[in-house]
C-alpha positions in Angstrom: 92.7 -14.0 63.0 92.4 -17.7 62.2 96.2 -18.1 62.0 96.6 -16.2 65.3 94.1 -18.4 67.0 95.7 -21.7 65.7 99.1 -20.4 66.7 97.8 -19.6 70.2 96.3 -23.1 70.6 99.6 -24.8 69.5 101.6 -22.5 71.8 99.4 -23.4 74.7 99.6 -27.1 74.0 103.4 -27.0 73.8 103.5 -25.0 77.0 101.5 -27.7 78.7 103.8 -30.4 77.2 100.9 -31.9 75.2 102.1 -33.8 72.2 101.0 -32.2 68.9 101.2 -33.6 65.4 103.7 -32.2 62.8 100.8 -30.8 60.8 99.0 -32.4 57.9 96.7 -31.5 55.0 96.7 -28.6 52.7 98.1 -26.2 55.3 101.5 -27.8 54.6 101.9 -25.4 51.6 101.7 -22.3 53.8 105.0 -20.7 54.7 103.3 -18.5 57.3 102.0 -21.6 59.0 105.4 -23.2 59.0 107.1 -20.0 60.4 104.4 -19.8 63.2 105.1 -23.5 64.2 101.6 -24.6 63.1 103.2 -27.3 61.1 106.8 -28.6 60.9 107.4 -29.1 57.2 109.2 -26.4 55.2 107.0 -26.0 52.1 109.8 -24.3 50.1 112.3 -27.1 50.8 109.7 -29.7 49.8 108.1 -27.9 46.9 104.6 -27.9 48.5 101.9 -25.9 46.8 100.3 -23.0 48.6 97.3 -23.2 46.2 96.2 -26.4 47.9 95.5 -24.3 51.0 94.1 -21.1 49.6 92.9 -21.0 46.1 90.2 -18.8 44.5 88.8 -21.9 42.7 88.4 -23.8 46.0 84.7 -23.7 47.1 85.3 -24.4 50.8 87.3 -22.2 53.2 90.8 -23.3 54.1 91.2 -25.2 57.3 94.0 -26.4 59.5 94.0 -29.9 60.8 95.4 -30.0 64.3 96.4 -33.2 66.2 96.7 -33.5 70.0 97.3 -36.6 72.0 94.0 -38.2 72.7 94.3 -38.4 76.5 94.8 -34.6 76.8 92.5 -33.3 74.0 89.9 -32.3 76.6 92.4 -29.9 78.2 92.6 -28.0 74.9 88.9 -27.9 74.6 88.7 -26.5 78.1 91.4 -23.9 77.3 89.4 -22.7 74.3 86.2 -22.4 76.3 88.1 -20.4 79.0 89.8 -18.2 76.5 87.0 -17.4 74.1 84.0 -18.0 76.3 82.0 -21.2 76.7 79.1 -19.7 74.8 81.4 -19.1 71.8 83.0 -22.5 71.6 81.4 -25.9 71.0 82.1 -29.3 69.5 80.1 -30.4 66.5 77.6 -33.3 66.3 77.7 -36.2 63.9 74.8 -38.1 62.6 75.3 -41.8 61.8 73.0 -43.0 59.0 71.7 -46.4 58.1 73.8 -48.1 55.4 72.2 -50.3 52.7 73.7 -53.5 54.2 72.5 -52.8 57.7 69.0 -51.9 56.3 68.9 -55.1 54.4 70.0 -57.2 57.4 67.5 -55.5 59.8 64.5 -55.8 57.4 65.3 -59.4 56.7 65.5 -60.2 60.4 62.1 -58.5 61.0 60.6 -60.3 58.0 61.8 -63.7 59.3 64.3 -64.5 56.5 66.7 -67.2 57.5 70.1 -65.9 58.7 72.4 -68.0 56.5 70.6 -66.8 53.4 70.8 -63.1 54.6 74.5 -63.4 55.4 75.2 -64.8 51.9 73.0 -62.1 50.2 74.2 -59.2 52.2 77.7 -59.6 50.7 76.1 -58.5 47.5 74.9 -55.2 48.9 77.3 -52.5 47.6 78.9 -50.0 49.9 79.6 -46.3 49.1 81.7 -43.9 51.0 80.1 -40.7 52.5 79.4 -38.0 50.0 79.9 -40.4 47.1 77.3 -40.0 44.4 74.2 -42.2 45.1 75.6 -42.8 48.6 72.2 -43.9 49.8 70.9 -45.8 46.8 72.9 -49.0 47.6 69.8 -51.2 48.0 68.2 -50.1 44.7 71.5 -50.3 42.8 72.5 -53.7 44.3 69.1 -55.3 43.5 69.3 -54.0 39.9 72.9 -55.3 39.5 73.1 -58.8 41.0 71.1 -61.9 39.9 71.0 -63.4 43.4 69.3 -60.3 44.8 66.9 -60.2 41.8 65.9 -63.8 42.5 65.5 -63.0 46.3 63.3 -60.0 45.4 60.8 -62.3 43.6 60.3 -64.3 46.8 60.6 -61.4 49.3 59.6 -58.2 47.5 58.8 -56.3 50.7 62.4 -56.5 51.9 63.8 -54.4 49.1 61.0 -51.8 49.4 61.3 -51.4 53.2 65.1 -51.4 53.1 65.1 -48.7 50.4 62.7 -46.7 52.5 64.9 -46.6 55.5 68.4 -46.5 53.9 70.2 -43.2 54.7 67.9 -42.3 57.6 69.5 -41.0 60.9 70.5 -43.8 63.2 72.8 -42.3 65.8 73.8 -38.9 67.1 77.3 -38.4 68.4 80.0 -35.8 68.9 82.8 -35.4 66.4 86.0 -36.8 67.9 88.0 -33.6 67.3 86.2 -30.8 65.4 85.6 -27.6 67.3 83.8 -24.4 66.4 84.9 -21.1 67.8 83.0 -17.9 67.1 83.4 -14.2 67.9 79.7 -14.1 68.9 77.6 -16.5 71.1 76.9 -19.6 69.0 73.2 -19.7 70.2 72.7 -16.5 68.3 73.8 -17.9 64.9 73.1 -21.7 64.9 70.9 -24.3 66.6 72.7 -26.1 69.5 72.1 -29.3 71.4 72.9 -29.4 75.1 
């Protein structure tokens, strides 16, 4: 059913002359996806591995990344809502979280720490990518690692404590640029929604 839905979306986009990407990600190893026109790289010719797409050891479900030209992506969203029902299709939300560096800068500003000092010290606050281990322990780890921050902590101990307390908390709510959920049942029956 998933392949049929994706095939239908691509077929509709091409019918409307909406530019679509050649396909990317693990789906490139699927011959069925290639034959359906979901991606345009022959996995046999290029020796791509199907097991990257569907593998019993993979914890998450396989997905197909689809790319449509930005200025017309809304048309495809509207197509999905019309075809499958607006109660069965929605975009997903994103939650931006406070990084260690922004927490350090904000707490210093409120505490009245001089800006040139903050700018020099904030370069020592480490940054981790989302889902990296200890993603939201950058303040604690940076203050333990760097001598300039240890010296700063002796003079301004409240900064580290307050910055650690707010690091990783929700800052902004947004809508994912491209992700879409389509369900055979009304989404309000199976998940919380925001209007």
